N, C-alpha and C positions, 0 to 999 in steps of 0.2 A: 609578183614577188614574193607574195606571203604562200604561195602554193610552193615554191621552191625551198623556201624557208621552213615550211611544215614538212615536207620531204627530206631535207636534211636532218631534221630533228629525230624524224622517225628511225633513219639510217643510223644515226649516232647512238640512239637509245636501245636498237634491238640488239639483243645478246648474240654473239657470235662464239660458237662452240670451236675451239682450238683443240687438237689432239695434243696430249702432253707427251713431251719428248722422252724417249727411254734413255736413261742415262748408260753410258758406256761403262765398262768395268774400270777403264784406266782413269775415267773422270772421278768416278766414285772415290776411288782408291786416293786420287790426287787431293779431293775434297776432305777426305779424313785426315790426310796428314797434313794439309795446309788449308784451314778454314779459310773462306773469303772474308776480308775486313769490310765491314760497312763503311761506304764512303758518305762523309758528312757535307751536306752541301754549305759552302761557306759563300756569302755574298762579299764581293770585293769592296774593301773600304775604300773610299775615296777621301783623300786628304785635300781638303780645299781651304782656302782662307774663309774666316767667317765674314759675313756681309756686315761690315760696320757703316754706320751713318757717314755721310760726307757733307750734307748740308741739313738745315733745319727741318725740313719737312719728313725726314728720315728720322727723326730722333723720336724715342718711344714716348708716349704719353705720361708714362708712370716713370719716374726717374729711378736710376740705380741709386744705391746705397754703399756705405763703407764694407756692409757685409758681402756684397756682390763682387767686390775685387779679390781677385787671388792672391794668396799669401805673398808669392814672389814678385807681383807688379808693382811697379813705381808709378805713384799717382804724382801728376803734375799740377801745381796750383798756380791759380790765375785770377784775375779780377774781371768782373763784369763791366763791360763797356756798351755803349748806346751808339747805334748806328741806323744805316738806311739801306735797303735793298737797291743797288744802282739801276735797275731795269724798271722798277715800280715805284720807288720813293718810299715803300712801307717801312715804318720804323721796326728795328728789331735789336735783339741783345745778343751779344757775342762775348765769350770769354777769353780774354786775352792772357797769354802765358808767355814768360819770357823764355829765350832759347839761347844757346850758345853759338848759333850758326851765325851767318853774316846779316840775315834778316831781322835778328834780335828778338822780335815777337812775333807770334802766330795767334791768329784769332779764329776761335772754333764757334759754331753755332751752340747757343743755348736756348731754351725755351724760358719764355717770360712767365709762364704759368707754373713752372717749377718752384718749390719753396726755395728762397735764399738762405741756405745753411751750409755750413761747412762739411755736413755728412753728406751731402747730394754728391753722386758721381755720374759721369759720362763717359762712354766707352767709345770712341770714335776713330776713324781712319787718320793717320798722322799726316799734317800738313807741312812737315819739315822735310826737304829732301835729304838732308844729313842722317835724322833720326827715323827715316820711313822703315816700316818693318810690317809683316803680314798680320801681327797680332794688335796693331793699333797702339792707341795711348789712353790712358785713364787719366780724367780730367776732374778737378774738384775746385771749389772757390775757395781762395786763401782766407783761413781763419781770422787773420788779422785785418782783413779787408771786406768783411761781411757788412758793416754798416755802409760802406761806399758802395757796394755792389747792390745793396737794397735801394739805396737812393736813386742808382742808375735805373732800376727796374721801375720805380715809381715814374721817373722822367719819362722812361720810354712808353709807360701805359698811357701817360697824358697825352705823349705825343701821338700814340696810336688812335686814341679818341679822336683828337683833331683830324689825324688823317682819313679816319673813317667818315667823318662828317663833310670833309672835302670830295671824298669819292662818291659819295651819295648824292651830293648837290651836282658834281660832273654828270654822274649816270642819269639824274633826273633832266639835266640840261640837254644831253645827248636825245633823251627819250622825247623830249618835247619837239626837238628839231625834226625828228624823223616821222613824227604824226603829222600828216598834212592837213593844213587849215581847211575848215568845212567851207565848201563853196555855198554862196548865198544865190539864191534863184531871185530873178526880177520879176518873174511871172507869179505870183502868190494868188 
């Protein structure tokens, strides 16, 4: 395989003499009258939706701030609530925002390690069927509910600590079951 590769490299690197074409008089006159225009290569611009987070694991570690929000974007205010993952039971925090649709409230994931501050922002995929759009929704904690949201985060962190202790105990219990008991020998 390497012999073939070396041979191809030599063929590619060898200079090849090409005879220069003689311009015809009609072409030379045409080029003087209408000089060729240099073509610029333009890459096709793909217009795609931005990849917005749709669940907590996709949220960035560093939160966005009020400076990151575009001037014409509307920021929806909400209150942090404590919940649990339905599959694992892991405690989590979510931002609950009111809406005019029949569901009345929508809950968006929120990182519990973000500061609980009215200046923090999150840009996520909309969960409302009525207000769904390609540009998502900008979210923030309601300045009047910062105290309540801070209390919710404290409660969630306590519940998370307790949940981790239970998970560690269950893991140790499972590990203990899988280790076979040592067999005692009768002949010593």
